[in-house]
C-alpha positions as CSV (number, residue, x, y, z in Angstrom):
1,X,3.4,-100.0,-9.0
2,X,6.1,-101.8,-10.9
3,X,7.6,-105.1,-10.1
4,X,11.2,-105.8,-11.2
5,X,13.1,-109.1,-11.4
6,X,16.7,-109.4,-12.4
7,X,18.5,-112.5,-13.7
8,X,21.8,-113.4,-15.4
9,X,24.3,-113.0,-12.6
10,X,26.9,-115.6,-11.8
11,X,30.6,-116.3,-11.4
12,X,33.0,-115.3,-14.2
13,X,36.7,-114.8,-14.5
14,X,38.3,-111.4,-15.0
15,X,38.1,-110.3,-18.6
16,X,34.9,-112.3,-19.1
17,X,31.4,-111.2,-19.9
18,X,27.9,-111.5,-18.5
19,X,24.5,-110.2,-19.6
20,X,22.0,-109.2,-17.0
21,X,18.2,-108.9,-17.6
22,X,15.5,-107.1,-15.8
23,X,11.9,-107.9,-16.5
24,X,9.3,-105.3,-15.5
25,X,5.6,-106.0,-14.7
26,X,2.7,-103.9,-13.4
27,X,2.3,-100.3,-14.5
28,X,4.8,-100.8,-17.3
29,X,3.2,-98.4,-19.7
30,X,4.3,-95.5,-17.5
31,X,8.0,-96.4,-17.2
32,X,10.4,-93.9,-18.5
33,X,13.9,-94.3,-17.3
34,X,15.2,-97.6,-16.0
35,X,18.5,-98.0,-14.2
36,X,21.0,-100.5,-13.0
37,X,22.7,-100.0,-9.6
38,X,25.1,-102.2,-7.8
39,X,26.2,-102.7,-4.2
40,X,29.5,-104.4,-3.2
41,X,30.0,-105.8,0.3
42,X,30.6,-103.0,2.8
43,X,29.9,-100.3,0.2
44,X,27.1,-98.0,-0.6
45,X,24.8,-98.8,-3.5
46,X,26.0,-97.0,-6.7
47,X,24.6,-96.0,-10.0
48,X,25.9,-98.1,-12.9
49,X,23.8,-97.2,-16.0
50,X,20.4,-95.8,-17.1
51,X,18.3,-95.8,-20.2
52,X,15.2,-93.8,-21.2
53,X,12.2,-95.2,-23.0
54,X,13.7,-93.4,-26.1
55,X,17.0,-95.1,-25.8
56,X,19.1,-92.3,-24.3
57,X,21.8,-93.9,-22.1
58,X,24.1,-92.8,-19.2
59,X,26.9,-94.7,-17.6
60,X,29.1,-94.4,-14.5
61,X,32.7,-93.5,-15.4
62,X,33.8,-96.9,-13.9
63,X,31.9,-98.9,-16.5
64,X,31.8,-96.6,-19.5
65,X,33.2,-98.4,-22.5
66,X,32.9,-101.8,-21.0
67,X,29.1,-102.0,-20.2
68,X,26.2,-101.5,-22.6
69,X,22.6,-100.9,-21.6
70,X,19.6,-101.6,-23.8
71,X,15.9,-102.3,-23.5
72,X,13.2,-104.1,-25.4
73,X,10.0,-102.2,-24.6
74,X,7.9,-104.9,-26.3
75,X,9.2,-107.4,-23.8
76,X,9.3,-105.0,-20.9
77,X,12.9,-106.0,-20.4
78,X,16.1,-104.1,-19.8
79,X,19.6,-105.6,-20.3
80,X,23.1,-104.9,-19.1
81,X,25.8,-106.3,-21.2
82,X,29.0,-106.4,-19.2
83,X,32.4,-107.1,-20.9
84,X,36.0,-106.9,-19.7
85,X,34.8,-107.6,-16.2
86,X,37.1,-106.8,-13.3
87,X,37.1,-108.1,-9.7
88,X,36.0,-104.7,-8.6
89,X,32.8,-105.2,-10.6
90,X,31.8,-107.9,-8.0
91,X,28.5,-106.8,-6.5
92,X,24.8,-107.4,-6.3
93,X,23.2,-105.7,-9.3
94,X,19.8,-104.1,-9.0
95,X,17.2,-102.9,-11.4
96,X,15.6,-99.6,-10.4
97,X,12.7,-97.5,-11.7
98,X,12.8,-94.1,-10.0
99,X,9.3,-93.0,-10.9
100,X,7.9,-95.7,-8.5
101,X,11.0,-96.0,-6.3
102,X,10.9,-99.7,-7.2
103,X,13.9,-102.0,-6.8
104,X,14.3,-105.6,-7.9
105,X,15.7,-108.2,-5.4
106,X,19.1,-108.1,-7.2
107,X,21.4,-110.6,-8.9
108,X,24.9,-111.5,-7.7
109,X,27.8,-110.9,-10.0
110,X,31.2,-112.3,-8.9
111,X,34.4,-111.7,-10.9
112,X,37.4,-113.8,-9.9
113,X,40.9,-112.7,-10.5
C-alpha cells in the first residue's frame, strides 16, 4: 500500500499562486503515475494533472498553461505549481496513485475574487 499526504493549500486572491505538495510513503518503489484531482463543493471529483515516474505529464484543459506538475523521486514527493489562479479553481485537491487506488486526505484551495 501507499500512503499519501497533501499540503500547501490555503486562501489566495485571484491571479495568485500556490504550490501543493504530496508526500508518498509505503510501497513507494512501485509507484509509476501520480495524479492530482480536485473536488469543488457540489461537484464530482475531476482530474487535474498527472506525471509518470519518467516525467511525462498530462493536464486537464482547464488548467493547462497555468499549472505545472513535477516530482522528486528521491524525496517521494509530487508538486503542483498553480499560477494565475481563478475562483473556479477553488476545491479540495487530492493526490492519487491509481496502481493502489490510494487517495490522500486532501488540501483545501480557496481563490477569492
